[in-house]
C-alpha positions in Angstrom: 29.7 -5.8 0.3 28.8 -4.1 3.5 28.5 -0.4 4.4 29.1 1.9 7.3 26.3 2.9 9.6 26.3 5.5 12.4 25.2 4.4 15.9 24.7 5.7 19.4 25.9 3.4 22.3 22.2 3.1 23.5 21.3 0.9 20.5 24.7 -0.6 19.5 23.9 -4.0 20.9 20.6 -4.1 19.1 22.3 -3.3 15.8 25.0 -5.9 16.3 22.4 -8.6 17.0 20.1 -7.7 14.2 22.9 -7.4 11.6 24.2 -10.8 12.6 20.7 -12.3 12.5 20.0 -10.7 9.1 23.5 -11.6 7.8 24.2 -8.0 6.8 27.8 -7.0 6.9 28.0 -3.5 8.5 30.8 -1.4 9.9 29.2 0.2 13.0 30.7 3.6 13.9 29.8 5.0 17.3 28.9 8.7 17.4 29.6 10.6 20.6 28.8 14.1 21.5 32.0 15.8 22.6 30.6 19.2 23.1 29.7 20.2 19.5 27.5 23.2 19.2 24.0 22.5 18.0 21.3 24.8 16.8 18.9 26.0 19.5 15.9 24.1 18.1 15.4 20.7 16.6 12.8 20.0 13.9 10.7 16.9 13.3 8.2 16.1 10.6 5.3 13.8 11.3 3.4 11.4 9.1 -0.1 10.5 10.4 -2.0 7.4 9.5 -5.5 7.4 10.9 -6.2 3.9 9.5 -3.5 2.4 11.8 -3.8 5.1 14.5 -0.1 5.9 14.1 2.3 8.7 13.9 5.8 8.4 12.5 8.4 11.0 13.4 11.3 11.9 11.1 14.2 14.1 12.1 14.7 17.2 9.9 17.2 19.1 12.0 19.1 18.5 15.3 19.0 21.0 18.1 19.5 21.6 21.8 15.8 21.0 22.6 15.5 17.4 21.3 13.9 15.9 24.5 11.5 18.8 24.9 10.5 18.7 21.3 9.8 15.0 21.4 7.8 15.3 24.7 5.6 18.0 23.1 5.0 15.7 20.1 4.1 12.8 22.4 1.7 14.9 24.4 -0.1 15.9 21.1 -0.2 12.2 20.0 -1.8 11.3 23.4 -4.4 14.0 23.0 -5.1 12.7 19.5 -5.4 9.1 20.8 -2.6 7.8 18.6 -1.3 4.7 20.4 1.2 3.7 17.8 4.2 6.1 17.6 7.3 5.4 15.6 10.6 7.3 14.9 12.6 6.7 11.8 16.4 7.1 12.2 18.6 7.0 9.0 21.8 5.3 10.0 23.6 6.9 7.1 23.1 10.4 8.6 25.3 10.8 11.7 23.4 13.6 13.4 20.2 11.5 13.5 21.9 9.6 16.4 21.6 12.9 18.4 18.0 11.8 19.1 18.9 8.4 20.6 19.3 9.4 24.2 16.0 11.3 24.4 14.2 8.5 22.5 15.3 5.9 25.0 14.6 8.1 27.9 11.1 8.7 26.7 10.3 5.0 26.2 11.2 4.3 22.6 12.8 1.0 21.7 14.7 0.0 18.5 12.5 -2.5 16.8 13.3 -2.9 13.1 16.0 -2.4 10.6 15.1 -1.8 6.9 18.3 -2.1 4.8 19.0 0.7 2.4 15.7 2.4 3.1 17.4 5.8 3.5 20.8 7.0 2.7 21.8 3.7 4.4 19.7 1.5 6.7 16.6 2.8 8.4 16.2 2.0 12.1 12.7 2.1 13.3 12.0 2.9 17.0 8.6 2.3 18.6 7.2 3.9 21.7 6.8 1.2 24.3 3.0 1.1 25.1 3.8 -0.1 28.6 5.6 3.2 29.4 3.0 5.6 28.0 
């Protein structure tokens, strides 16, 4: 049996292609912001791995400052010389898609789906090195 996953239009095509390739039945539900009130500040947690020179961002709370918050984290990673930056989005938690527009704008690309690695599937975004 399949399951329902939440999606933003910016990565809908990627999900459709990957779920087809992986032969995973999923009902993809688009999430759209229709003016809902968010908290003032978003919160992210970060896992650092010095062996692989990477940082992985995980959303903790959505907020109005998503893009600014992500930019500040990316500036820190650049100062720390961390070239490999990832963002984990749990497709079973609808508000995680709030980060999609800012991620795409800042140069992240959806790269990998890990089935049932969170509440549902985990979508891994990676910062495009060419855009840094």
